[in-house]
C-alpha positions as CSV (number, residue, x, y, z in Angstrom):
1,M,-10.7,-3.1,6.6
2,A,-10.8,-6.5,8.3
3,W,-8.5,-7.9,5.6
4,I,-6.0,-5.2,6.3
5,H,-6.1,-6.0,10.0
6,L,-5.5,-9.7,9.1
7,L,-2.6,-8.8,6.9
8,V,-1.0,-6.7,9.7
9,A,-1.6,-9.7,12.1
10,I,0.2,-12.0,9.6
11,L,3.1,-9.6,9.2
12,F,3.6,-9.3,13.0
13,E,3.3,-13.0,13.5
14,V,6.1,-13.5,10.9
15,V,8.2,-10.9,12.6
16,G,7.6,-12.5,16.0
17,T,8.6,-15.9,14.7
18,L,11.8,-14.6,13.0
19,L,12.7,-12.7,16.2
20,M,12.1,-15.9,18.2
21,K,14.6,-17.7,16.0
22,R,17.1,-14.8,16.6
23,S,16.4,-14.9,20.4
24,D,18.1,-18.3,20.4
25,G,15.9,-19.8,23.1
26,F,15.6,-16.4,24.9
27,S,19.4,-16.2,25.4
28,N,19.2,-13.0,23.4
29,L,16.8,-11.2,25.6
30,V,16.3,-8.2,23.4
31,A,15.2,-10.3,20.4
32,G,13.0,-12.4,22.8
33,V,11.2,-9.3,24.2
34,F,10.6,-7.9,20.7
35,A,9.3,-11.3,19.6
36,L,6.8,-11.3,22.5
37,A,5.8,-7.7,21.6
38,A,5.3,-8.7,17.9
39,Y,3.1,-11.6,18.9
40,G,1.1,-9.4,21.2
41,I,0.5,-6.9,18.4
42,C,-0.3,-9.8,16.1
43,L,-3.0,-11.1,18.4
44,V,-4.6,-7.7,18.8
45,F,-4.9,-7.3,15.0
46,L,-6.1,-10.9,14.6
47,G,-8.8,-10.2,17.2
48,I,-10.0,-7.1,15.4
49,A,-10.1,-9.0,12.0
50,L,-12.2,-11.8,13.6
51,K,-15.0,-9.3,14.2
52,S,-16.0,-9.6,10.6
53,I,-14.0,-12.5,9.1
54,P,-15.2,-16.1,10.0
55,V,-12.7,-17.7,12.4
56,A,-12.0,-20.7,10.1
57,V,-11.1,-18.5,7.2
58,A,-9.1,-15.9,9.2
59,Y,-7.2,-18.5,11.1
60,S,-6.4,-20.6,8.1
61,I,-5.2,-17.6,6.2
62,W,-3.2,-16.3,9.2
63,S,-1.5,-19.6,9.9
64,G,-1.1,-20.6,6.2
65,M,0.4,-17.3,5.1
66,G,2.6,-17.3,8.2
67,I,3.9,-20.7,7.4
68,A,4.6,-19.8,3.8
69,I,6.3,-16.5,4.6
70,V,8.3,-17.9,7.5
71,S,9.4,-20.8,5.4
72,L,10.7,-18.5,2.6
73,A,12.3,-16.2,5.2
74,G,14.0,-19.1,6.9
75,W,15.4,-20.2,3.6
76,F,16.6,-16.6,2.8
77,L,17.7,-15.4,6.2
78,F,18.9,-18.5,8.0
79,R,19.8,-20.8,5.0
80,E,17.3,-23.4,6.1
81,S,16.4,-26.0,3.5
82,L,13.4,-25.5,1.2
83,T,13.0,-28.8,-0.7
84,G,10.5,-29.6,-3.5
85,P,8.2,-31.5,-1.2
86,R,8.2,-28.6,1.3
87,L,7.3,-26.2,-1.4
88,L,4.5,-28.5,-2.6
89,F,3.0,-28.6,0.9
90,I,3.2,-24.8,1.2
91,V,1.3,-24.6,-2.1
92,L,-1.3,-27.0,-0.7
93,I,-1.7,-24.9,2.4
94,A,-2.3,-21.8,0.2
95,A,-4.8,-23.7,-1.9
96,S,-6.7,-24.8,1.3
97,C,-6.8,-21.1,2.5
98,I,-8.2,-20.1,-0.9
99,G,-10.7,-22.9,-0.9
100,L,-12.0,-21.9,2.6
101,Q,-12.5,-18.3,1.4
102,L,-14.3,-19.4,-1.7
103,S,-16.5,-21.9,-0.1
104,G,-18.7,-19.6,1.9
105,P,-19.7,-16.0,2.8
106,S,-16.9,-13.8,4.1
107,E,-19.0,-12.0,6.7
108,T,-20.0,-13.4,10.1
109,A,-23.4,-13.1,11.6
110,P,-23.9,-10.4,14.3
111,S,-22.7,-11.6,17.7
112,S,-26.3,-11.5,19.0
113,T,-27.2,-14.5,16.8
114,V,-24.3,-16.7,18.1
115,R,-25.7,-19.7,19.9
116,S,-24.9,-20.0,23.6
117,G,-25.2,-23.8,23.7
118,Q,-28.3,-23.6,25.8
119,E,-31.6,-24.5,24.1
């Protein structure tokens, strides 16, 4: 279920970013308000996902997938350039996210075992 929460967080982050572009620096107040709402929903779902997905994995997937989807949406919706090198670096971001996921366990330790920094 945590992965579904992370996916919802990614989708709302993408929507928030695209609405931020549409807000034109908040000169379009309606788009700006909806962008802030989308970011708020995004952070709620990201927080829920972080209960059971390690922060490094969740954040890299959240940001990496966000970058990839927003880049493609920017190309499609706003006619922004998407050159070969940009596509290469998007692929490298995706590869890094996959590598983080494959490099360790997917579940975090219970919060009671988290170190407080005092020993």
